Structure formats: structure tokens, C-alpha cells
N, CA, C, O and the ligand as a Tripos MOL2 file, in Angstrom:
@<TRIPOS>MOLECULE
protein
  253   251    64     0     0
PROTEIN
NO_CHARGES

@<TRIPOS>ATOM
      1 N         -41.4150 -152.0070   25.2410 N.3       1 MET1
      2 CA        -41.5520 -152.4820   23.8450 C.3       1 MET1
      3 C         -40.4700 -151.8550   22.9640 C.2       1 MET1
      4 O         -40.1910 -150.6600   23.0590 O.2       1 MET1
      5 N         -39.8690 -152.6770   22.1080 N.am      2 GLU2
      6 CA        -38.8080 -152.1770   21.2340 C.3       2 GLU2
      7 C         -39.3850 -151.3120   20.1100 C.2       2 GLU2
      8 O         -40.5370 -151.4640   19.7030 O.2       2 GLU2
      9 N         -38.5440 -150.4090   19.6310 N.am      3 LYS3
     10 CA        -38.9570 -149.5560   18.5170 C.3       3 LYS3
     11 C         -37.9980 -149.7320   17.3460 C.2       3 LYS3
     12 O         -36.8360 -150.1010   17.5170 O.2       3 LYS3
     13 N         -38.5140 -149.4590   16.1610 N.am      4 CYS4
     14 CA        -37.6870 -149.5190   14.9590 C.3       4 CYS4
     15 C         -36.5880 -148.4640   15.0550 C.2       4 CYS4
     16 O         -36.8380 -147.3040   15.3810 O.2       4 CYS4
     17 N         -35.3600 -148.9050   14.7600 N.am      5 GLU5
     18 CA        -34.2100 -148.0230   14.8380 C.3       5 GLU5
     19 C         -34.3230 -146.8670   13.8410 C.2       5 GLU5
     20 O         -33.8090 -145.7740   14.0780 O.2       5 GLU5
     21 N         -34.9950 -147.1250   12.7390 N.am      6 LYS6
     22 CA        -35.0260 -146.1360   11.6590 C.3       6 LYS6
     23 C         -36.2420 -145.2050   11.7370 C.2       6 LYS6
     24 O         -36.0930 -143.9830   11.7300 O.2       6 LYS6
     25 N         -37.4480 -145.7890   11.8130 N.am      7 CYS7
     26 CA        -38.6440 -144.9380   11.7440 C.3       7 CYS7
     27 C         -39.3070 -144.7380   13.1030 C.2       7 CYS7
     28 O         -40.2130 -143.9150   13.2310 O.2       7 CYS7
     29 N         -38.8660 -145.4830   14.1220 N.am      8 GLY8
     30 CA        -39.3730 -145.2550   15.4690 C.3       8 GLY8
     31 C         -40.7030 -145.9160   15.7740 C.2       8 GLY8
     32 O         -41.2480 -145.7300   16.8620 O.2       8 GLY8
     33 N         -41.2360 -146.6850   14.8340 N.am      9 ARG9
     34 CA        -42.5040 -147.3610   15.0520 C.3       9 ARG9
     35 C         -42.3230 -148.4720   16.0880 C.2       9 ARG9
     36 O         -41.2640 -149.0940   16.1660 O.2       9 ARG9
     37 N         -43.3660 -148.7100   16.8790 N.am     10 GLN10
     38 CA        -43.3150 -149.8070   17.8470 C.3      10 GLN10
     39 C         -43.3390 -151.1340   17.1140 C.2      10 GLN10
     40 O         -44.0910 -151.3170   16.1570 O.2      10 GLN10
     41 N         -42.5120 -152.0520   17.5700 N.am     11 LEU11
     42 CA        -42.3530 -153.3250   16.8650 C.3      11 LEU11
     43 C         -43.2270 -154.4100   17.4590 C.2      11 LEU11
     44 O         -43.4410 -154.4820   18.6690 O.2      11 LEU11
     45 N         -43.7290 -155.2600   16.5560 N.am     12 LYS12
     46 CA        -44.4320 -156.4540   17.0030 C.3      12 LYS12
     47 C         -43.4030 -157.5390   17.2910 C.2      12 LYS12
     48 O         -42.2700 -157.4840   16.8140 O.2      12 LYS12
     49 N         -43.8210 -158.5300   18.0830 N.am     13 ALA13
     50 CA        -42.9150 -159.6370   18.4210 C.3      13 ALA13
     51 C         -42.3980 -160.3280   17.1600 C.2      13 ALA13
     52 O         -41.2310 -160.7140   17.0890 O.2      13 ALA13
     53 N         -43.2710 -160.4800   16.1700 N.am     14 ASP14
     54 CA        -42.8710 -161.1320   14.9140 C.3      14 ASP14
     55 C         -41.7430 -160.3800   14.2140 C.2      14 ASP14
     56 O         -40.8360 -160.9890   13.6490 O.2      14 ASP14
     57 N         -41.8080 -159.0620   14.2580 N.am     15 GLU15
     58 CA        -40.7920 -158.2540   13.5740 C.3      15 GLU15
     59 C         -39.4380 -158.4100   14.2670 C.2      15 GLU15
     60 O         -38.3980 -158.4680   13.6120 O.2      15 GLU15
     61 N         -39.4650 -158.4760   15.5740 N.am     16 ILE16
     62 CA        -38.2210 -158.6740   16.3230 C.3      16 ILE16
     63 C         -37.6630 -160.0690   16.0430 C.2      16 ILE16
     64 O         -36.4610 -160.2280   15.8290 O.2      16 ILE16
     65 N         -38.5360 -161.0780   16.0470 N.am     17 SER17
     66 CA        -38.0920 -162.4410   15.7620 C.3      17 SER17
     67 C         -37.4990 -162.5500   14.3660 C.2      17 SER17
     68 O         -36.4800 -163.2100   14.1620 O.2      17 SER17
     69 N         -38.1430 -161.9010   13.4140 N.am     18 LEU18
     70 CA        -37.6550 -161.9420   12.0400 C.3      18 LEU18
     71 C         -36.2640 -161.3140   11.9430 C.2      18 LEU18
     72 O         -35.3890 -161.8030   11.2290 O.2      18 LEU18
     73 N         -36.0890 -160.2430   12.6640 N.am     19 TYR19
     74 CA        -34.7790 -159.5820   12.6610 C.3      19 TYR19
     75 C         -33.7120 -160.5100   13.2360 C.2      19 TYR19
     76 O         -32.6070 -160.6000   12.7020 O.2      19 TYR19
     77 N         -34.0460 -161.1930   14.3200 N.am     20 PHE20
     78 CA        -33.1210 -162.1850   14.8890 C.3      20 PHE20
     79 C         -32.7740 -163.2490   13.8520 C.2      20 PHE20
     80 O         -31.6110 -163.6210   13.7010 O.2      20 PHE20
     81 N         -33.7860 -163.7350   13.1420 N.am     21 LYS21
     82 CA        -33.5750 -164.8280   12.1940 C.3      21 LYS21
     83 C         -32.7640 -164.3850   10.9820 C.2      21 LYS21
     84 O         -31.8680 -165.1020   10.5370 O.2      21 LYS21
     85 N         -33.0760 -163.2130   10.4500 N.am     22 LEU22
     86 CA        -32.5060 -162.8180    9.1560 C.3      22 LEU22
     87 C         -31.2640 -161.9470    9.2750 C.2      22 LEU22
     88 O         -30.4270 -161.9390    8.3730 O.2      22 LEU22
     89 N         -31.1350 -161.2240   10.3590 N.am     23 VAL23
     90 CA        -30.0570 -160.2420   10.4230 C.3      23 VAL23
     91 C         -29.0170 -160.5860   11.4850 C.2      23 VAL23
     92 O         -27.8450 -160.7960   11.1740 O.2      23 VAL23
     93 N         -29.4550 -160.6410   12.7340 N.am     24 ASP24
     94 CA        -28.4740 -160.7770   13.8110 C.3      24 ASP24
     95 C         -29.1270 -161.4030   15.0440 C.2      24 ASP24
     96 O         -30.0200 -160.8200   15.6580 O.2      24 ASP24
     97 N         -28.6650 -162.5880   15.3840 N.am     25 ARG25
     98 CA        -29.2160 -163.2900   16.5410 C.3      25 ARG25
     99 C         -28.9670 -162.5650   17.8570 C.2      25 ARG25
    100 O         -29.6780 -162.7770   18.8390 O.2      25 ARG25
    101 N         -27.9540 -161.7090   17.8640 N.am     26 GLU26
    102 CA        -27.5810 -161.0110   19.0920 C.3      26 GLU26
    103 C         -28.0730 -159.5610   19.0860 C.2      26 GLU26
    104 O         -27.6780 -158.7520   19.9250 O.2      26 GLU26
    105 N         -28.9310 -159.2570   18.1330 N.am     27 ALA27
    106 CA        -29.3230 -157.8630   17.9330 C.3      27 ALA27
    107 C         -29.9280 -157.2330   19.1880 C.2      27 ALA27
    108 O         -30.6590 -157.8740   19.9430 O.2      27 ALA27
    109 N         -29.5980 -155.9550   19.3830 N.am     28 LYS28
    110 CA        -30.2120 -155.1880   20.4720 C.3      28 LYS28
    111 C         -31.0380 -154.0400   19.9050 C.2      28 LYS28
    112 O         -31.8890 -153.4730   20.5900 O.2      28 LYS28
    113 N         -30.7770 -153.7090   18.6550 N.am     29 ASN29
    114 CA        -31.5820 -152.7130   17.9450 C.3      29 ASN29
    115 C         -32.2230 -153.3960   16.7490 C.2      29 ASN29
    116 O         -31.6340 -154.2840   16.1330 O.2      29 ASN29
    117 N         -33.4290 -152.9720   16.4320 N.am     30 PHE30
    118 CA        -34.2030 -153.6840   15.4140 C.3      30 PHE30
    119 C         -34.7990 -152.7390   14.3920 C.2      30 PHE30
    120 O         -34.9280 -151.5360   14.6210 O.2      30 PHE30
    121 N         -35.1660 -153.3280   13.2410 N.am     31 LEU31
    122 CA        -35.9070 -152.5860   12.2370 C.3      31 LEU31
    123 C         -37.2950 -153.1950   12.0970 C.2      31 LEU31
    124 O         -37.4740 -154.4020   12.2610 O.2      31 LEU31
    125 N         -38.2850 -152.3400   11.7900 N.am     32 CYS32
    126 CA        -39.6160 -152.8610   11.5180 C.3      32 CYS32
    127 C         -39.6070 -153.5600   10.1600 C.2      32 CYS32
    128 O         -38.6350 -153.4640    9.4110 O.2      32 CYS32
    129 N         -40.6700 -154.2470    9.8550 N.am     33 ILE33
    130 CA        -40.6980 -155.0570    8.6360 C.3      33 ILE33
    131 C         -40.5340 -154.1960    7.3840 C.2      33 ILE33
    132 O         -39.9330 -154.6370    6.4040 O.2      33 ILE33
    133 N         -41.0590 -152.9850    7.4090 N.am     34 ASP34
    134 CA        -40.9330 -152.1110    6.2360 C.3      34 ASP34
    135 C         -39.4910 -151.6390    6.0330 C.2      34 ASP34
    136 O         -38.9770 -151.6690    4.9150 O.2      34 ASP34
    137 N         -38.8500 -151.2080    7.1060 N.am     35 CYS35
    138 CA        -37.4710 -150.7340    6.9980 C.3      35 CYS35
    139 C         -36.5310 -151.9020    6.7070 C.2      35 CYS35
    140 O         -35.5370 -151.7350    6.0000 O.2      35 CYS35
    141 N         -36.8370 -153.0780    7.2450 N.am     36 LEU36
    142 CA        -36.0180 -154.2540    6.9690 C.3      36 LEU36
    143 C         -36.1280 -154.6580    5.4960 C.2      36 LEU36
    144 O         -35.1330 -155.0290    4.8730 O.2      36 LEU36
    145 N         -37.3330 -154.5830    4.9500 N.am     37 ALA37
    146 CA        -37.5320 -154.9040    3.5420 C.3      37 ALA37
    147 C         -36.7170 -153.9530    2.6710 C.2      37 ALA37
    148 O         -36.0850 -154.3740    1.7020 O.2      37 ALA37
    149 N         -36.7370 -152.6830    3.0210 N.am     38 GLU38
    150 CA        -35.9840 -151.6950    2.2630 C.3      38 GLU38
    151 C         -34.4830 -151.9790    2.3360 C.2      38 GLU38
    152 O         -33.7750 -151.9200    1.3310 O.2      38 GLU38
    153 N         -34.0170 -152.2870    3.5420 N.am     39 LYS39
    154 CA        -32.5930 -152.5810    3.7430 C.3      39 LYS39
    155 C         -32.1600 -153.8210    2.9590 C.2      39 LYS39
    156 O         -31.0680 -153.8620    2.3930 O.2      39 LYS39
    157 N         -33.0280 -154.8240    2.9370 N.am     40 MET40
    158 CA        -32.6730 -156.0840    2.2680 C.3      40 MET40
    159 C         -33.0380 -156.0740    0.7820 C.2      40 MET40
    160 O         -32.7730 -157.0340    0.0590 O.2      40 MET40
    161 N         -33.6460 -154.9770    0.3440 N.am     41 LYS41
    162 CA        -34.0620 -154.8480   -1.0500 C.3      41 LYS41
    163 C         -35.0240 -155.9640   -1.4710 C.2      41 LYS41
    164 O         -34.9060 -156.5410   -2.5530 O.2      41 LYS41
    165 N         -35.9620 -156.2410   -0.5930 N.am     42 VAL42
    166 CA        -37.0390 -157.1820   -0.9110 C.3      42 VAL42
    167 C         -38.3590 -156.4910   -0.5900 C.2      42 VAL42
    168 O         -38.3730 -155.3850   -0.0490 O.2      42 VAL42
    169 N         -39.4740 -157.1520   -0.9300 N.am     43 THR43
    170 CA        -40.7630 -156.5480   -0.6180 C.3      43 THR43
    171 C         -41.2150 -156.9620    0.7830 C.2      43 THR43
    172 O         -40.7840 -157.9750    1.3330 O.2      43 THR43
    173 N         -42.0980 -156.1350    1.3290 N.am     44 ARG44
    174 CA        -42.6750 -156.4460    2.6350 C.3      44 ARG44
    175 C         -43.4060 -157.7990    2.5830 C.2      44 ARG44
    176 O         -43.3750 -158.5730    3.5400 O.2      44 ARG44
    177 N         -44.0590 -158.0610    1.4480 N.am     45 GLU45
    178 CA        -44.7930 -159.3270    1.2910 C.3      45 GLU45
    179 C         -43.8580 -160.5260    1.4330 C.2      45 GLU45
    180 O         -44.2220 -161.5360    2.0350 O.2      45 GLU45
    181 N         -42.6500 -160.4080    0.8750 N.am     46 MET46
    182 CA        -41.6970 -161.5090    0.9810 C.3      46 MET46
    183 C         -41.3310 -161.7860    2.4360 C.2      46 MET46
    184 O         -41.1870 -162.9380    2.8450 O.2      46 MET46
    185 N         -41.1860 -160.7190    3.2040 N.am     47 LEU47
    186 CA        -40.8470 -160.9020    4.6140 C.3      47 LEU47
    187 C         -42.0360 -161.4770    5.3850 C.2      47 LEU47
    188 O         -41.8580 -162.2840    6.2970 O.2      47 LEU47
    189 N         -43.2470 -161.0580    5.0150 N.am     48 GLU48
    190 CA        -44.4310 -161.6150    5.6770 C.3      48 GLU48
    191 C         -44.5460 -163.1150    5.4000 C.2      48 GLU48
    192 O         -44.9350 -163.8960    6.2690 O.2      48 GLU48
    193 N         -44.1970 -163.5000    4.1650 N.am     49 LYS49
    194 CA        -44.2010 -164.9240    3.8160 C.3      49 LYS49
    195 C         -43.1740 -165.6880    4.6360 C.2      49 LYS49
    196 O         -43.4130 -166.8250    5.0430 O.2      49 LYS49
    197 N         -42.0260 -165.0570    4.8770 N.am     50 LYS50
    198 CA        -40.9940 -165.7020    5.6930 C.3      50 LYS50
    199 C         -41.4970 -165.9320    7.1110 C.2      50 LYS50
    200 O         -41.2660 -166.9910    7.6930 O.2      50 LYS50
    201 N         -42.1870 -164.9350    7.6670 N.am     51 ILE51
    202 CA        -42.7390 -165.0890    9.0130 C.3      51 ILE51
    203 C         -43.6970 -166.2750    9.0370 C.2      51 ILE51
    204 O         -43.6420 -167.1070    9.9420 O.2      51 ILE51
    205 N         -44.5830 -166.3490    8.0290 N.am     52 GLU52
    206 CA        -45.5240 -167.4720    7.9380 C.3      52 GLU52
    207 C         -44.7780 -168.7990    7.8470 C.2      52 GLU52
    208 O         -45.1440 -169.7860    8.4850 O.2      52 GLU52
    209 N         -43.7180 -168.7940    7.0320 N.am     53 TYR53
    210 CA        -42.9340 -170.0040    6.8460 C.3      53 TYR53
    211 C         -42.2990 -170.4550    8.1630 C.2      53 TYR53
    212 O         -42.3910 -171.6250    8.5350 O.2      53 TYR53
    213 N         -41.6610 -169.5280    8.8560 N.am     54 PHE54
    214 CA        -41.0170 -169.8900   10.1160 C.3      54 PHE54
    215 C         -42.0470 -170.4210   11.1100 C.2      54 PHE54
    216 O         -41.7650 -171.3420   11.8750 O.2      54 PHE54
    217 N         -43.2480 -169.8310   11.0910 N.am     55 ARG55
    218 CA        -44.2910 -170.2890   12.0110 C.3      55 ARG55
    219 C         -44.7360 -171.7040   11.6370 C.2      55 ARG55
    220 O         -44.9550 -172.5570   12.4970 O.2      55 ARG55
    221 N         -44.8620 -171.9210   10.3320 N.am     56 GLU56
    222 CA        -45.3040 -173.2420    9.8550 C.3      56 GLU56
    223 C         -44.3360 -174.3570   10.2340 C.2      56 GLU56
    224 O         -44.7520 -175.4570   10.5980 O.2      56 GLU56
    225 N         -43.0380 -174.0620   10.1440 N.am     57 ILE57
    226 CA        -42.0690 -175.1130   10.4720 C.3      57 ILE57
    227 C         -41.8460 -175.2200   11.9800 C.2      57 ILE57
    228 O         -41.0430 -176.0310   12.4420 O.2      57 ILE57
    229 N         -42.5650 -174.3950   12.7390 N.am     58 GLY58
    230 CA        -42.5400 -174.5450   14.1820 C.3      58 GLY58
    231 C         -41.3690 -173.8730   14.8590 C.2      58 GLY58
    232 O         -40.9660 -174.2710   15.9520 O.2      58 GLY58
    233 N         -40.8240 -172.8620   14.2220 N.am     59 CYS59
    234 CA        -39.7270 -172.1120   14.8360 C.3      59 CYS59
    235 C         -40.1880 -171.5200   16.1700 C.2      59 CYS59
    236 O         -41.2460 -170.8980   16.2600 O.2      59 CYS59
    237 N         -39.3770 -171.7290   17.1890 N.am     60 THR60
    238 CA        -39.7920 -171.3180   18.5390 C.3      60 THR60
    239 C         -39.8230 -169.7990   18.7020 C.2      60 THR60
    240 O         -40.4180 -169.2910   19.6520 O.2      60 THR60
    241 N         -39.1860 -169.0700   17.7820 N.am     61 LEU61
    242 CA        -39.2150 -167.6130   17.8710 C.3      61 LEU61
    243 C         -40.5580 -167.0420   17.4210 C.2      61 LEU61
    244 O         -40.8630 -165.8730   17.6600 O.2      61 LEU61
    245 N         -41.3610 -167.8940   16.7600 N.am     62 PHE62
    246 CA        -42.6560 -167.4380   16.2260 C.3      62 PHE62
    247 C         -43.7870 -168.2730   16.8050 C.2      62 PHE62
    248 O         -44.2910 -169.1750   16.1360 O.2      62 PHE62
    249 N         -44.1900 -167.9910   18.0220 N.am     63 PRO63
    250 CA        -45.2190 -168.8110   18.6780 C.3      63 PRO63
    251 C         -46.6030 -168.6340   18.0540 C.2      63 PRO63
    252 O         -47.5660 -169.2580   18.4990 O.2      63 PRO63
    253 ZN        -39.1280 -148.8220   10.5510 Zn       64 ZN64
@<TRIPOS>BOND
     1     1     2 1
     2     2     3 1
     3     3     4 2
     4     3     5 am
     5     5     6 1
     6     6     7 1
     7     7     8 2
     8     7     9 am
     9     9    10 1
    10    10    11 1
    11    11    12 2
    12    11    13 am
    13    13    14 1
    14    14    15 1
    15    15    16 2
    16    15    17 am
    17    17    18 1
    18    18    19 1
    19    19    20 2
    20    19    21 am
    21    21    22 1
    22    22    23 1
    23    23    24 2
    24    23    25 am
    25    25    26 1
    26    26    27 1
    27    27    28 2
    28    27    29 am
    29    29    30 1
    30    30    31 1
    31    31    32 2
    32    31    33 am
    33    33    34 1
    34    34    35 1
    35    35    36 2
    36    35    37 am
    37    37    38 1
    38    38    39 1
    39    39    40 2
    40    39    41 am
    41    41    42 1
    42    42    43 1
    43    43    44 2
    44    43    45 am
    45    45    46 1
    46    46    47 1
    47    47    48 2
    48    47    49 am
    49    49    50 1
    50    50    51 1
    51    51    52 2
    52    51    53 am
    53    53    54 1
    54    54    55 1
    55    55    56 2
    56    55    57 am
    57    57    58 1
    58    58    59 1
    59    59    60 2
    60    59    61 am
    61    61    62 1
    62    62    63 1
    63    63    64 2
    64    63    65 am
    65    65    66 1
    66    66    67 1
    67    67    68 2
    68    67    69 am
    69    69    70 1
    70    70    71 1
    71    71    72 2
    72    71    73 am
    73    73    74 1
    74    74    75 1
    75    75    76 2
    76    75    77 am
    77    77    78 1
    78    78    79 1
    79    79    80 2
    80    79    81 am
    81    81    82 1
    82    82    83 1
    83    83    84 2
    84    83    85 am
    85    85    86 1
    86    86    87 1
    87    87    88 2
    88    87    89 am
    89    89    90 1
    90    90    91 1
    91    91    92 2
    92    91    93 am
    93    93    94 1
    94    94    95 1
    95    95    96 2
    96    95    97 am
    97    97    98 1
    98    98    99 1
    99    99   100 2
   100    99   101 am
   101   101   102 1
   102   102   103 1
   103   103   104 2
   104   103   105 am
   105   105   106 1
   106   106   107 1
   107   107   108 2
   108   107   109 am
   109   109   110 1
   110   110   111 1
   111   111   112 2
   112   111   113 am
   113   113   114 1
   114   114   115 1
   115   115   116 2
   116   115   117 am
   117   117   118 1
   118   118   119 1
   119   119   120 2
   120   119   121 am
   121   121   122 1
   122   122   123 1
   123   123   124 2
   124   123   125 am
   125   125   126 1
   126   126   127 1
   127   127   128 2
   128   127   129 am
   129   129   130 1
   130   130   131 1
   131   131   132 2
   132   131   133 am
   133   133   134 1
   134   134   135 1
   135   135   136 2
   136   135   137 am
   137   137   138 1
   138   138   139 1
   139   139   140 2
   140   139   141 am
   141   141   142 1
   142   142   143 1
   143   143   144 2
   144   143   145 am
   145   145   146 1
   146   146   147 1
   147   147   148 2
   148   147   149 am
   149   149   150 1
   150   150   151 1
   151   151   152 2
   152   151   153 am
   153   153   154 1
   154   154   155 1
   155   155   156 2
   156   155   157 am
   157   157   158 1
   158   158   159 1
   159   159   160 2
   160   159   161 am
   161   161   162 1
   162   162   163 1
   163   163   164 2
   164   163   165 am
   165   165   166 1
   166   166   167 1
   167   167   168 2
   168   167   169 am
   169   169   170 1
   170   170   171 1
   171   171   172 2
   172   171   173 am
   173   173   174 1
   174   174   175 1
   175   175   176 2
   176   175   177 am
   177   177   178 1
   178   178   179 1
   179   179   180 2
   180   179   181 am
   181   181   182 1
   182   182   183 1
   183   183   184 2
   184   183   185 am
   185   185   186 1
   186   186   187 1
   187   187   188 2
   188   187   189 am
   189   189   190 1
   190   190   191 1
   191   191   192 2
   192   191   193 am
   193   193   194 1
   194   194   195 1
   195   195   196 2
   196   195   197 am
   197   197   198 1
   198   198   199 1
   199   199   200 2
   200   199   201 am
   201   201   202 1
   202   202   203 1
   203   203   204 2
   204   203   205 am
   205   205   206 1
   206   206   207 1
   207   207   208 2
   208   207   209 am
   209   209   210 1
   210   210   211 1
   211   211   212 2
   212   211   213 am
   213   213   214 1
   214   214   215 1
   215   215   216 2
   216   215   217 am
   217   217   218 1
   218   218   219 1
   219   219   220 2
   220   219   221 am
   221   221   222 1
   222   222   223 1
   223   223   224 2
   224   223   225 am
   225   225   226 1
   226   226   227 1
   227   227   228 2
   228   227   229 am
   229   229   230 1
   230   230   231 1
   231   231   232 2
   232   231   233 am
   233   233   234 1
   234   234   235 1
   235   235   236 2
   236   235   237 am
   237   237   238 1
   238   238   239 1
   239   239   240 2
   240   239   241 am
   241   241   242 1
   242   242   243 1
   243   243   244 2
   244   243   245 am
   245   245   246 1
   246   246   247 1
   247   247   248 2
   248   247   249 am
   249   249   250 1
   250   250   251 1
   251   251   252 2
@<TRIPOS>SUBSTRUCTURE
     1 MET1         2 RESIDUE 1 A MET
     2 GLU2         6 RESIDUE 1 A GLU
     3 LYS3        10 RESIDUE 1 A LYS
     4 CYS4        14 RESIDUE 1 A CYS
     5 GLU5        18 RESIDUE 1 A GLU
     6 LYS6        22 RESIDUE 1 A LYS
     7 CYS7        26 RESIDUE 1 A CYS
     8 GLY8        30 RESIDUE 1 A GLY
     9 ARG9        34 RESIDUE 1 A ARG
    10 GLN10       38 RESIDUE 1 A GLN
    11 LEU11       42 RESIDUE 1 A LEU
    12 LYS12       46 RESIDUE 1 A LYS
    13 ALA13       50 RESIDUE 1 A ALA
    14 ASP14       54 RESIDUE 1 A ASP
    15 GLU15       58 RESIDUE 1 A GLU
    16 ILE16       62 RESIDUE 1 A ILE
    17 SER17       66 RESIDUE 1 A SER
    18 LEU18       70 RESIDUE 1 A LEU
    19 TYR19       74 RESIDUE 1 A TYR
    20 PHE20       78 RESIDUE 1 A PHE
    21 LYS21       82 RESIDUE 1 A LYS
    22 LEU22       86 RESIDUE 1 A LEU
    23 VAL23       90 RESIDUE 1 A VAL
    24 ASP24       94 RESIDUE 1 A ASP
    25 ARG25       98 RESIDUE 1 A ARG
    26 GLU26      102 RESIDUE 1 A GLU
    27 ALA27      106 RESIDUE 1 A ALA
    28 LYS28      110 RESIDUE 1 A LYS
    29 ASN29      114 RESIDUE 1 A ASN
    30 PHE30      118 RESIDUE 1 A PHE
    31 LEU31      122 RESIDUE 1 A LEU
    32 CYS32      126 RESIDUE 1 A CYS
    33 ILE33      130 RESIDUE 1 A ILE
    34 ASP34      134 RESIDUE 1 A ASP
    35 CYS35      138 RESIDUE 1 A CYS
    36 LEU36      142 RESIDUE 1 A LEU
    37 ALA37      146 RESIDUE 1 A ALA
    38 GLU38      150 RESIDUE 1 A GLU
    39 LYS39      154 RESIDUE 1 A LYS
    40 MET40      158 RESIDUE 1 A MET
    41 LYS41      162 RESIDUE 1 A LYS
    42 VAL42      166 RESIDUE 1 A VAL
    43 THR43      170 RESIDUE 1 A THR
    44 ARG44      174 RESIDUE 1 A ARG
    45 GLU45      178 RESIDUE 1 A GLU
    46 MET46      182 RESIDUE 1 A MET
    47 LEU47      186 RESIDUE 1 A LEU
    48 GLU48      190 RESIDUE 1 A GLU
    49 LYS49      194 RESIDUE 1 A LYS
    50 LYS50      198 RESIDUE 1 A LYS
    51 ILE51      202 RESIDUE 1 A ILE
    52 GLU52      206 RESIDUE 1 A GLU
    53 TYR53      210 RESIDUE 1 A TYR
    54 PHE54      214 RESIDUE 1 A PHE
    55 ARG55      218 RESIDUE 1 A ARG
    56 GLU56      222 RESIDUE 1 A GLU
    57 ILE57      226 RESIDUE 1 A ILE
    58 GLY58      230 RESIDUE 1 A GLY
    59 CYS59      234 RESIDUE 1 A CYS
    60 THR60      238 RESIDUE 1 A THR
    61 LEU61      242 RESIDUE 1 A LEU
    62 PHE62      246 RESIDUE 1 A PHE
    63 PRO63      250 RESIDUE 1 A PRO
    64 ZN64       253 GROUP 0 **** ****
């Protein structure tokens, strides 16, 4: 299981998929949703909404 590059927390599949979608499709290191929100200067809630959105439109990265 992948871990957050910054805080070391174990990542959920959704967090890895979100990182692929928003940051780098070729990524090998990932950030958890909290560290990603901080990096992107958005709230965690905004990123959670994005995950919901990608799932709703049927993105294959979010089963
Ligand atoms: Zn983190």
C-alpha cells in the first residue's frame, strides 16, 4: 500500500486516483488528501467533492 510522501499516512485508492487526476498521471509518489489540499491551497472538502464528481461521471480511476 502506498503512503503519503509528506505525512506517511497510508493512502486510500481514491487518494491515489485523485493525485493521478490532479497532479501527475505518471506519479510514483503520492500525497494524502490533506497534504494535497494544503499543497493546492484548497480545502479537503473541495477535493472530496472532486472525488465524488469523478465517480459520478464514471471515471474509471474511481470505481
Ligand atoms: Zn499526508
